[in-house]
N, C-alpha and C positions, 0 to 999 in steps of 0.2 A: 771218260763223262758217261757214256751212255751204261755204262757198265753201274755206276753210281745211282741213276734214274730208275733201272729196271726194277731192281728187288724192292723198290720202295712202294712202286703203283704205276704200271704202266698206262691202265686206263684213265688216271686223274693226271692231265698235264696240269691241271690250275694248282696252284699252290695251296697249302693244306691249310692255309689261313681261310682261304675263301672257303672251304669245303666248311670248315668251324663256322664262320659265318652263317652259311646258309642252314645249316643243323640248329643253331642256337636262334637264329631270329626264324619266326613263324612265316614272316612278310618278306619279299622280295626286295622291301622298300628300302631294309638296311644297306643292304649290298649297293644299291644305285646312289645312296647317299654316299657312302666311300669311295665310290667311283668317283663321283662329283666332284668331293672334295679333292681328292687327288689330280685331279684335272685341273682345278683350282689351283693348286698349290706351284704344279707345274707352269702356269700360264703366268704365276706371279714372278715366280724365277727366272722366266725368259723374259719378262718385261724387267725384271731388275738388273739381268745382265745387260740390256740394251740389245741383245741379238736380233730380237723378234720382238716388234712393237705391231699389235694391230692396231 
């Protein structure tokens, strides 16, 4: 596993998509929106499953 990660870029543990998003968007707002969106989806999935209901 480590052999596959090392050649790509050991300095950037973040997914390449995140880096591209930061480079493309001049502001950090876009990334925050994506994070919020993913969090909402996760919460919706949990509530649908009925395992965790807030």
